[in-house]
C-alpha positions in Angstrom: 179.4 155.1 136.7 180.8 155.4 140.5 177.9 157.1 142.2 173.7 156.9 140.9 171.9 160.1 140.4 169.3 159.2 143.6 172.7 159.8 145.8 174.0 163.2 144.1 170.2 164.4 144.8 170.6 163.2 148.1 173.3 165.0 149.2 172.4 168.2 147.6 169.2 168.3 149.2 170.7 167.9 152.6 173.8 170.3 151.9 171.1 173.1 150.9 167.7 171.5 152.3 168.4 170.0 155.6 168.4 166.3 156.4 165.4 165.5 158.1 162.8 163.9 155.6 159.8 164.6 157.2 158.9 161.9 159.0 158.7 162.1 162.8 160.6 158.6 163.7 163.4 159.8 161.7 164.2 162.8 163.9 166.0 161.3 166.6 166.2 157.7 165.6 167.9 155.0 167.7 171.3 154.3 167.2 172.0 152.0 164.6 173.7 149.4 166.8 170.2 149.1 169.0 167.7 148.7 165.8 170.4 146.3 163.9 171.0 144.1 167.5 166.9 144.2 168.1 165.9 143.4 164.0 168.9 140.7 164.4 167.2 139.4 167.7 163.6 139.4 165.6 165.3 138.0 162.3 166.5 134.5 163.5 170.8 135.9 162.8 171.4 132.1 163.2 169.7 130.5 160.8 171.2 129.6 157.9 168.4 129.6 155.7 167.5 133.0 156.4 171.4 133.9 155.7 170.9 131.5 152.2 167.4 133.7 151.4 169.4 137.1 152.1 172.8 136.4 150.2 170.2 135.6 147.2 168.2 138.6 147.7 171.4 140.9 147.8 173.3 139.1 144.7 170.4 139.5 142.7 170.2 142.8 144.0 173.6 143.5 143.0 173.5 141.6 139.6 170.9 144.6 138.8 173.2 147.3 139.4 174.9 149.8 137.2 177.0 151.4 139.8 179.9 150.2 141.2 178.9 151.7 144.7 175.6 149.9 145.0 177.3 147.1 143.2 179.9 146.7 145.8 177.5 147.4 149.1 175.0 144.8 147.8 177.9 142.3 146.8 179.3 142.8 150.4 175.9 141.8 152.4 175.4 138.6 150.2 178.9 137.3 150.8 178.3 138.5 154.1 175.2 136.0 154.3 176.8 133.4 152.1 179.8 133.2 154.6 177.3 132.7 157.6 175.1 130.5 156.1 178.3 128.1 155.3 
């Protein structure tokens, strides 16, 4: 229950089939930090209501998952926004 079949398949595909998914936008994407900064600037990063909604959305996703990995990642995101929402 640690991992999910889709994660395993994705890793096998990357190992034997390569990493590129066929989308030209993903060939050489922007660095995560640059993309995150731009998205955050567009998404009201200091807005309490935005963080409340984000926390609720990720908590709902967490409750629907079966693997510990997905639960942990979604829970982490929910906790981040809960802290920022106060």
